[in-house]
C-alpha positions as CSV (number, residue, x, y, z in Angstrom):
1,X,-25.8,25.2,-28.0
2,X,-22.4,26.6,-29.0
3,X,-22.6,24.6,-32.3
4,X,-26.1,26.0,-32.9
5,X,-24.9,29.6,-32.5
6,X,-22.0,28.9,-34.9
7,X,-24.4,27.4,-37.5
8,X,-26.8,30.4,-37.3
9,X,-23.9,32.8,-37.5
10,X,-22.6,31.0,-40.6
11,X,-26.0,31.1,-42.2
12,X,-26.3,34.9,-41.5
13,X,-22.8,35.5,-43.0
14,X,-23.7,33.4,-46.0
15,X,-26.9,35.3,-46.6
16,X,-25.2,38.7,-46.2
17,X,-22.3,37.9,-48.5
18,X,-24.5,36.3,-51.1
19,X,-26.9,39.3,-51.0
20,X,-24.1,41.8,-51.5
21,X,-22.5,39.7,-54.2
22,X,-25.8,39.5,-56.1
23,X,-26.5,43.2,-55.5
24,X,-23.2,44.0,-57.2
25,X,-23.9,41.8,-60.2
26,X,-27.4,43.2,-60.5
27,X,-26.3,46.8,-61.2
28,X,-25.8,46.0,-64.8
29,X,-28.1,43.0,-65.3
30,X,-31.0,45.0,-66.7
31,X,-28.9,47.0,-69.1
32,X,-26.0,44.8,-70.1
33,X,-27.1,44.0,-73.6
34,X,-28.2,47.6,-74.2
35,X,-24.8,48.8,-72.9
36,X,-23.0,46.6,-75.4
37,X,-25.2,47.7,-78.2
38,X,-24.6,51.4,-77.4
39,X,-20.9,50.7,-77.3
40,X,-21.1,49.6,-81.0
41,X,-21.6,45.8,-80.8
42,X,-24.3,44.1,-82.9
43,X,-26.2,41.1,-81.7
44,X,-23.8,38.7,-83.4
45,X,-20.8,40.3,-81.6
46,X,-22.7,40.2,-78.3
47,X,-23.1,36.5,-78.8
48,X,-19.4,36.2,-79.3
49,X,-18.8,38.0,-76.0
50,X,-21.2,35.6,-74.3
51,X,-19.6,32.6,-76.0
52,X,-16.2,33.6,-74.6
53,X,-17.8,33.6,-71.1
54,X,-19.3,30.1,-71.7
55,X,-16.1,28.7,-73.1
56,X,-14.0,30.0,-70.2
57,X,-16.5,28.6,-67.7
58,X,-16.4,25.3,-69.5
59,X,-12.6,25.2,-69.4
60,X,-11.9,26.4,-65.9
61,X,-14.9,25.2,-63.8
62,X,-13.4,21.8,-62.9
63,X,-9.9,23.2,-62.1
64,X,-11.3,26.0,-60.0
65,X,-13.6,23.6,-58.2
66,X,-10.7,21.3,-57.4
67,X,-8.8,24.3,-56.1
68,X,-11.7,25.1,-53.8
69,X,-11.9,21.4,-52.6
70,X,-8.1,21.3,-52.0
71,X,-7.1,24.8,-50.8
72,X,-10.3,26.0,-49.3
73,X,-13.6,27.6,-50.3
74,X,-12.7,31.0,-48.7
75,X,-9.6,31.5,-50.8
76,X,-11.6,30.6,-54.0
77,X,-14.5,33.0,-53.1
78,X,-12.3,35.9,-52.1
79,X,-10.3,35.6,-55.3
80,X,-13.5,35.5,-57.3
81,X,-14.7,38.8,-55.8
82,X,-11.5,40.7,-56.7
83,X,-11.3,39.1,-60.2
84,X,-15.0,39.8,-61.0
85,X,-14.5,43.4,-59.8
86,X,-11.5,43.8,-62.2
87,X,-13.7,42.4,-65.1
88,X,-16.4,45.0,-64.3
89,X,-13.9,47.9,-64.4
90,X,-12.6,46.6,-67.8
91,X,-16.2,46.4,-69.0
92,X,-16.8,50.0,-68.0
93,X,-14.0,51.3,-70.3
94,X,-14.7,48.9,-73.1
95,X,-15.3,50.4,-76.6
96,X,-14.4,47.5,-78.9
97,X,-15.1,43.8,-79.4
98,X,-11.5,42.8,-78.3
99,X,-11.8,44.8,-75.1
100,X,-15.1,43.3,-74.2
101,X,-13.8,39.8,-75.0
102,X,-10.9,40.5,-72.5
103,X,-13.4,41.8,-69.9
104,X,-15.6,38.7,-70.5
105,X,-12.5,36.4,-70.0
106,X,-11.6,38.0,-66.7
107,X,-15.3,38.1,-65.5
108,X,-15.7,34.4,-66.4
109,X,-12.6,33.3,-64.5
110,X,-14.0,35.1,-61.4
111,X,-17.3,33.3,-61.8
112,X,-15.8,29.9,-62.0
113,X,-13.9,30.5,-58.7
114,X,-17.2,31.4,-57.0
115,X,-19.7,28.9,-58.5
116,X,-18.5,25.7,-56.8
117,X,-17.0,27.3,-53.7
118,X,-19.4,29.6,-51.9
119,X,-22.3,27.3,-51.5
120,X,-20.0,24.4,-50.7
121,X,-18.5,26.6,-47.9
122,X,-22.0,27.0,-46.3
123,X,-22.9,23.3,-46.5
124,X,-19.5,22.1,-45.2
125,X,-19.5,24.7,-42.4
126,X,-22.9,23.7,-41.0
127,X,-22.2,20.0,-41.5
128,X,-19.1,20.5,-39.5
129,X,-21.2,21.8,-36.6
130,X,-23.7,18.9,-36.9
131,X,-26.6,20.9,-38.3
132,X,-28.8,17.7,-38.5
133,X,-28.8,17.5,-34.7
134,X,-30.8,20.8,-34.6
135,X,-33.4,19.8,-37.3
136,X,-32.3,22.6,-39.6
137,X,-33.9,22.3,-43.0
138,X,-31.4,23.0,-45.8
139,X,-34.2,23.6,-48.3
140,X,-35.4,26.4,-46.0
141,X,-32.0,28.0,-46.1
142,X,-32.0,27.8,-50.0
143,X,-35.4,29.5,-50.0
144,X,-34.2,32.3,-47.8
145,X,-31.1,32.6,-50.0
146,X,-33.2,32.9,-53.2
147,X,-35.5,35.4,-51.6
148,X,-32.7,37.6,-50.3
149,X,-30.8,37.2,-53.6
150,X,-33.7,38.4,-55.8
151,X,-34.7,41.1,-53.5
152,X,-31.2,42.4,-53.8
153,X,-31.4,42.0,-57.6
154,X,-34.5,44.2,-57.7
155,X,-32.7,47.0,-55.8
156,X,-29.5,46.5,-57.9
157,X,-31.4,46.6,-61.2
158,X,-33.2,49.8,-60.5
159,X,-30.0,51.4,-59.2
160,X,-28.3,50.3,-62.4
161,X,-31.0,51.6,-64.7
162,X,-31.0,55.0,-63.1
163,X,-27.2,55.1,-63.1
164,X,-27.2,54.2,-66.8
165,X,-29.4,57.2,-67.5
166,X,-26.6,59.4,-66.2
167,X,-23.8,57.4,-67.9
168,X,-24.1,54.0,-69.5
169,X,-20.8,52.8,-67.9
170,X,-21.7,53.9,-64.3
171,X,-23.5,50.6,-63.4
172,X,-20.3,48.7,-64.1
173,X,-18.1,51.0,-62.0
174,X,-20.5,50.9,-59.1
175,X,-20.7,47.1,-59.3
176,X,-16.9,46.9,-59.3
177,X,-16.5,49.0,-56.2
178,X,-19.2,47.0,-54.3
179,X,-17.7,43.7,-55.4
180,X,-14.3,44.8,-54.1
181,X,-16.0,45.5,-50.8
182,X,-17.5,42.1,-50.7
183,X,-14.1,40.5,-51.2
184,X,-12.7,42.6,-48.2
185,X,-15.5,41.6,-45.8
186,X,-15.2,38.0,-46.9
187,X,-11.6,37.9,-45.8
188,X,-12.8,39.2,-42.4
189,X,-15.9,37.1,-41.7
190,X,-15.6,33.8,-43.6
191,X,-14.2,31.0,-41.4
192,X,-13.2,27.4,-42.4
193,X,-12.9,25.4,-39.1
194,X,-13.5,22.2,-41.1
195,X,-10.5,22.8,-43.3
196,X,-7.4,20.7,-42.7
197,X,-4.2,22.6,-43.5
198,X,-2.0,20.8,-45.9
199,X,1.4,22.5,-46.3
200,X,2.8,19.8,-48.6
201,X,2.3,20.7,-52.3
202,X,2.8,17.0,-53.2
203,X,0.1,16.1,-50.8
204,X,-2.2,18.7,-52.3
205,X,-1.7,17.3,-55.8
206,X,-2.5,13.8,-54.5
207,X,-5.7,15.3,-53.0
208,X,-6.6,16.9,-56.3
209,X,-6.1,13.7,-58.2
210,X,-8.2,11.8,-55.6
211,X,-11.0,14.4,-55.9
212,X,-11.1,14.1,-59.7
213,X,-11.2,10.3,-59.5
214,X,-13.9,10.2,-56.8
215,X,-16.0,12.8,-58.6
216,X,-16.0,10.8,-61.8
217,X,-16.9,7.7,-59.9
218,X,-19.7,9.5,-58.1
219,X,-21.2,10.7,-61.4
220,X,-21.0,7.3,-63.0
221,X,-22.7,5.5,-60.1
222,X,-25.4,8.1,-59.3
223,X,-28.6,8.1,-61.4
224,X,-29.6,11.2,-59.5
225,X,-26.6,13.2,-60.6
226,X,-27.1,12.0,-64.2
227,X,-30.8,13.2,-64.0
228,X,-29.8,16.6,-62.5
229,X,-27.1,17.1,-65.1
230,X,-29.5,16.2,-68.0
231,X,-32.2,18.6,-66.7
232,X,-29.6,21.3,-66.3
233,X,-28.4,20.8,-69.9
234,X,-31.9,21.1,-71.2
235,X,-32.7,24.1,-69.0
236,X,-29.7,26.1,-70.1
237,X,-30.3,25.3,-73.8
238,X,-34.0,26.1,-73.7
239,X,-33.8,29.3,-71.8
240,X,-30.7,30.9,-73.3
241,X,-32.5,32.7,-76.0
242,X,-34.9,34.2,-73.5
243,X,-32.1,35.4,-71.2
244,X,-30.1,37.0,-74.1
245,X,-33.0,38.6,-75.9
246,X,-35.5,39.9,-73.3
247,X,-33.8,43.3,-73.0
248,X,-33.9,44.4,-76.7
249,X,-37.3,42.7,-77.0
250,X,-39.0,44.7,-74.2
251,X,-37.0,47.9,-74.9
252,X,-38.4,47.8,-78.5
253,X,-41.9,46.7,-77.4
254,X,-42.3,49.6,-74.9
255,X,-39.9,52.0,-76.7
256,X,-38.2,52.7,-73.3
257,X,-35.1,51.5,-71.5
258,X,-36.4,52.5,-68.1
259,X,-39.0,49.7,-68.4
260,X,-36.2,47.2,-68.2
261,X,-35.8,47.9,-64.5
262,X,-39.4,47.2,-63.9
263,X,-39.2,44.0,-66.0
264,X,-36.3,42.8,-63.9
265,X,-38.1,43.6,-60.7
266,X,-41.0,41.5,-62.0
267,X,-38.6,38.6,-62.8
268,X,-37.2,38.8,-59.3
269,X,-40.6,39.0,-57.6
270,X,-41.8,36.0,-59.6
271,X,-38.8,33.9,-58.6
272,X,-39.1,35.0,-54.9
273,X,-42.8,34.0,-55.0
274,X,-41.9,30.7,-56.6
275,X,-39.3,29.8,-54.0
276,X,-41.6,30.9,-51.2
277,X,-44.4,28.7,-52.4
278,X,-42.2,25.8,-53.5
279,X,-43.1,23.4,-50.7
280,X,-46.8,24.4,-50.6
281,X,-47.1,23.5,-54.3
282,X,-45.4,20.1,-54.1
283,X,-48.8,18.3,-54.5
284,X,-47.1,15.3,-52.8
285,X,-44.8,14.8,-55.8
286,X,-41.3,13.6,-55.4
287,X,-38.4,16.0,-56.0
288,X,-37.6,14.5,-59.4
289,X,-41.2,14.8,-60.6
290,X,-41.5,18.4,-59.3
291,X,-38.3,19.4,-61.2
292,X,-39.6,17.9,-64.4
293,X,-43.1,19.4,-64.0
294,X,-41.7,22.9,-63.4
295,X,-39.3,22.6,-66.4
296,X,-42.2,21.6,-68.7
297,X,-44.2,24.6,-67.4
298,X,-41.1,26.9,-68.2
299,X,-41.1,25.6,-71.7
300,X,-44.8,26.3,-72.1
301,X,-44.3,29.8,-70.9
302,X,-41.5,30.5,-73.3
303,X,-43.6,29.0,-76.2
304,X,-46.5,31.4,-75.2
305,X,-44.2,34.4,-75.3
306,X,-43.2,33.5,-78.8
307,X,-46.6,32.8,-80.3
308,X,-48.7,35.7,-78.8
309,X,-48.8,39.3,-79.9
310,X,-50.8,40.4,-76.9
311,X,-48.7,42.5,-74.5
312,X,-50.6,41.4,-71.4
313,X,-50.3,37.7,-72.3
314,X,-46.6,38.2,-73.1
315,X,-46.0,39.8,-69.7
316,X,-48.0,37.2,-67.8
317,X,-46.3,34.3,-69.6
318,X,-42.9,35.9,-69.1
319,X,-43.4,36.2,-65.4
320,X,-44.9,32.8,-65.2
321,X,-41.6,31.3,-66.6
322,X,-39.6,32.8,-63.7
323,X,-42.2,31.9,-61.1
324,X,-41.9,28.2,-62.2
325,X,-38.1,28.5,-62.2
326,X,-38.3,29.8,-58.6
327,X,-40.3,26.8,-57.6
328,X,-37.6,24.5,-58.8
329,X,-34.5,26.3,-57.4
330,X,-34.6,25.1,-53.8
331,X,-35.6,21.6,-54.9
332,X,-32.7,21.3,-57.3
333,X,-30.3,22.7,-54.7
334,X,-31.3,20.3,-52.0
335,X,-31.5,17.3,-54.4
336,X,-28.0,18.0,-55.7
337,X,-26.4,18.7,-52.3
338,X,-27.9,15.7,-50.5
339,X,-26.5,13.4,-53.3
340,X,-22.8,14.5,-53.1
341,X,-20.2,14.2,-50.4
342,X,-18.2,17.1,-48.8
343,X,-14.9,16.2,-50.3
344,X,-16.1,16.5,-53.9
345,X,-18.9,19.0,-53.3
346,X,-17.2,22.1,-55.0
347,X,-15.9,19.9,-57.9
348,X,-19.3,18.4,-58.6
349,X,-21.1,21.7,-58.4
350,X,-18.6,22.9,-60.9
351,X,-19.5,19.9,-63.1
352,X,-23.0,21.2,-63.0
353,X,-21.8,24.6,-64.2
354,X,-20.0,22.9,-67.1
355,X,-23.2,21.1,-68.1
356,X,-25.0,24.5,-68.0
357,X,-22.1,25.9,-70.2
358,X,-22.6,23.1,-72.8
359,X,-26.3,23.8,-73.0
360,X,-25.6,27.6,-73.1
361,X,-23.2,27.2,-76.1
362,X,-25.8,25.2,-78.0
363,X,-28.5,27.6,-77.0
364,X,-26.4,30.7,-78.0
365,X,-25.7,29.4,-81.4
366,X,-29.2,28.2,-82.0
367,X,-31.1,31.2,-80.6
368,X,-28.6,33.7,-82.2
369,X,-29.1,32.1,-85.7
370,X,-32.9,32.0,-85.4
371,X,-33.2,35.5,-84.1
372,X,-30.8,36.9,-86.8
373,X,-32.5,35.3,-89.7
374,X,-36.1,35.0,-88.5
375,X,-37.2,36.8,-85.2
376,X,-36.9,36.7,-81.5
377,X,-40.5,35.5,-81.3
378,X,-39.7,32.5,-83.5
379,X,-36.6,31.8,-81.3
380,X,-38.7,31.6,-78.2
381,X,-41.5,29.5,-79.8
382,X,-39.0,26.9,-81.0
383,X,-37.0,26.9,-77.7
384,X,-40.1,26.4,-75.6
385,X,-41.3,23.5,-77.8
386,X,-37.8,21.9,-77.6
387,X,-37.7,22.2,-73.8
388,X,-41.1,20.6,-73.4
389,X,-40.4,17.8,-75.9
390,X,-37.0,16.9,-74.5
391,X,-38.1,17.0,-70.9
392,X,-41.1,14.7,-71.8
393,X,-38.6,12.3,-73.2
394,X,-36.7,12.2,-69.9
395,X,-40.1,11.9,-68.1
396,X,-41.0,8.9,-70.3
397,X,-37.7,7.2,-69.5
398,X,-38.1,7.9,-65.8
399,X,-41.6,6.4,-65.8
400,X,-40.3,3.3,-67.7
401,X,-37.5,2.9,-65.1
402,X,-40.0,3.0,-62.3
403,X,-42.2,0.3,-63.9
404,X,-39.3,-2.0,-64.6
């Protein structure tokens, strides 16, 4: 029973920290692009800022994941909070492309320290206390995490929109203060009982080398990891235009920036609904088939947003996209984590982030070019079709493998 108490406490701490972390990020999520445009950047320059983030993530994901695997997830996560907070404060005073590039660099370093570490801390902590003995469903934890995360994002987005009405930089300042607070309480409440303390730097270097070697071996030998990485690459490519362009698209469509808070609330509610109904809508399909089906549905929704001029259909299609994303989130999380071992967990989750970064780079260049020379609608239409077609190719290969 003592182990069960520790498991439940760990889950509560994870949900609390994750919710506060997302709340801080969400202060500027509904106004980020508008903020950069009001500070004098055009859409091309905004893409440059985003590309810096993606490149830094691509470069540092594996090293920071290895640091988390070697020195501890808590150290990695705490550092990420303080570094992200610094990036937010630099963003708030930004008034030029060079300053925003610097802020993006700092922010991205912080993100890489968090991406592989925090969720790995949860999984390793409950594994250490033998969670399987108590019939705890990890997918249920990921559902609760997603629900709490997007509920926090609704609150954060509305707070950010109203703060931006007072001063466009206030959401970044508020987010930086809250993120600093998250770092402080993480120091107090995060525990790593499973962590073996290695004082020898030589030993740590050997552990890092071993982690790299085992991670590469794991990817090469696992068809499941190859599948997850391929789907992640397609997802990040196909949805990047939508993520980058929905703010100016809807601000122009409704001639109002306040509407962005409501749109973000709709996104969050759609994702929460999807994760909540994820298991009920499984239709006895395997995880791999559910992931592919939801991704095809996302592509269809993006395509509809691009081809229609009807505001109600655009809104319904837009929310449908995020509902289907919500369905796939807990499936992907469980599918990935049940495939990898504890010692390489943070590194392999970081590999996943790198795959997303590659897709994001391609998606940024592609969507930025089409939007600049044609239109946002054209970008979404082509992106949706590409996502459907490429996912169907993977589905065809998957079906062929099953029949062989």
